[in-house]
N, C-alpha and C positions, 0 to 999 in steps of 0.2 A: 503494499499500500503506500502510495507517495503523498507525504504529510507536506500541505503548501499553507504558509502562512502569507496573508494578504496585507500589506503596506498600501493603504490608500485612503484619501480623506474624503471622496465623495460617495456617499452613503447609496445614491442610486446605482452607482457602478458595483459597489460592494455586494448589494442585493443580487446583480444580475449575475456577478461571477458565482456567488454562493448557489444560485439555483442551477446554473449550467454545470458546474464542478460535482455538486453533488449527484447529478445523474450518470457520472463515471465510476466505474466499479473499481478502479484502481487508484482513484484519488480521493483524499479527505482533506476537509481544512481543519489546519491545526490550531488556527486563531486569527485575530485581526488586530491592526493598530492604525491610527489615523493621524500620527505626528512622526516626523523623522527621528525626533529626540526619544522615541519609545521603541524603534525597531531593534537595536541591540539587544535591550533587555527581554523582549518579547520573544528574540530567536532564542536566546538563552533559556527561557523559560519553557516555551513549546518545542523546541528542537525540530524543527521542520526540516524537510528535504531539500524543499524548493521555496524560496521568497520571491512574491511576485510583487516588485518594488515599483511604485510610481516616481516621478520626478519632482513635480510641483506638490510639495505637502509643506503644513506649517511645522516651523522648528527648522532641523537641519533638512536641504533639500535632498533629493535622492543620490545625486551625485557623491556628496559628503558622506552620506549612509553607506554608500557601496564603498568608498575608499575606507572608513571606518570598520568596516566587517572585514575588507581584505587585510587589513593590519592586524585585527584582532584573531585573525585564522580561525574562526568559528567554521564549522563544518556545516555550511548550506550554499547551495547552489543559488546564484542570483539571476533572477530574470526580469528585465526591465520592460514595463507595461506602460507606456505613455502617449501621449497625443503629438509629443515633438520628435521632430526627425533631423534638426540642423545639423550640418556636418560638423561643427564645432563640438554639439553636444555628443553625437555619437562616436566622433573620435575619442573624446576626452572618456566616455564610458567604456572605450573598447580598449584604451590604452591601461584603464584601471583592472581590466580582466575580468569583466563581467560575463557570466556564461551564457547570456541570452539577452536578445533586444526585440521586442515586437511592438506595433502600435495598437491603440484601441480601436484604430478603425479596420484592422486585419479581421479576416474572417475568423470565427470561435474555432474552427479546426485547427487554425494557425497556433491557437493558445494551446491545445491539447497536445498537438505535436512539439509544441517547443518545451511544454513542462516535463513529457517523456524523454526528450532529447537531453534537456540540462540533468535531469535527474539520472541519467545514463553516465553522466560524465563528459558529455560532448558539448560544444558550443552550439547555439542555433541564433540565426538573425533572419527575419522576415525579408522578404522580397526588397521591399524598399530600403531597409537598412543596409542590404548587401549591395544595393546599388550606389548608396552613400561611401559605403567603403571602399568599393572600386574605383571611385574617384579620387581617392588619397594613395600614392604611391607606396606609403608606409605609416598606416594609423597607428601604429604601436610606439611611434617616436612622437606622439602628439601628447604633450606635458600639461599636469594636471596644475590647479592654481592652490595656493596655498592659502591657509585661513587668513591671513593679513590681506591679501591680495582681494578675498572674497570680500572682506571688510570693507576696501576702498572702493570696490565696485559698487556695494550698496549706497555708499556715499554719493559716488559720481551721478548714480540715478536718481537720487535726491536733489541734485542740482548743486552740491557742495562744491566751491572751489578746492584747489590744492592747498590754500591757507586753511580754509575753514575745516577740510579733512585732517590738517596736521594740529589743528588745535582740538579736535575731537581725540585723536589716537595718542596725541601727546609725543608727536614725533616732528620732524623738521619739513617745511614745505619741499624741500629739495630732496628728501627720502620719499615723500609721497610721489614727487615727479619720476622719480626713479622706478617706483612700484607701477606707476601707469605705463611707462614705457615698457616694462617686462610684460606685463598684463596684454598690452597690445601686440608685443612679439609673440607671445606664448599663442594667443588666440588667431593671430594673423589679422589683425584687423586695424583699420585707418582712421575709422570715424567713431564719435561717440554714439551715435546712432545704432551703428551695428552692436557696440557694447551693451546698449540698454536692451535691444532685442535678444541677446544671448542671455542677459540676467533675467528677463521676463521668462524666457523657457525654462530656466533653472528655478524660477520661483524665488529669485534674489531681491524683487522689488517689492 
């Protein structure tokens, strides 16, 4: 029996998942959590085989949750289930080593195949996600953001200047500018509008 933990904050989507998964003879729902901050403790408590992880959730977003789980080395397969498929997001999660990535718009059969595939220890990416990965010559080289860089992105999205961010974080404006340059280099973006779009998809705004 494949034990599945659902990390999702949209109640309607949780109810829909519950209904379809309960009809599968080899899958059972181990538990739920609706905040990124609760995922690690829920994984330790329920000991699921597969985690269905959304990206945009209260508390830590799904990328940070995936990073936390990988660092903790808990024995759970991470299957991303989200509405977002931007190149930046897909590459970042791929580089973190998530076991699968599908979209909420995919057919329900894709979900079943993905769960069973990652449970077997294989990686699974839906067709649209595979197309995104193909456009990047080496998605494994995509760097992840530090917690400080994420803090700065949040302030940028709120319209703070470098001086104002420096004041909030008790660092120098020069250090903020250095972080901003590194963020742009890591994400390969040139305009603040691209950064804001990325932040929205990750649930950082």
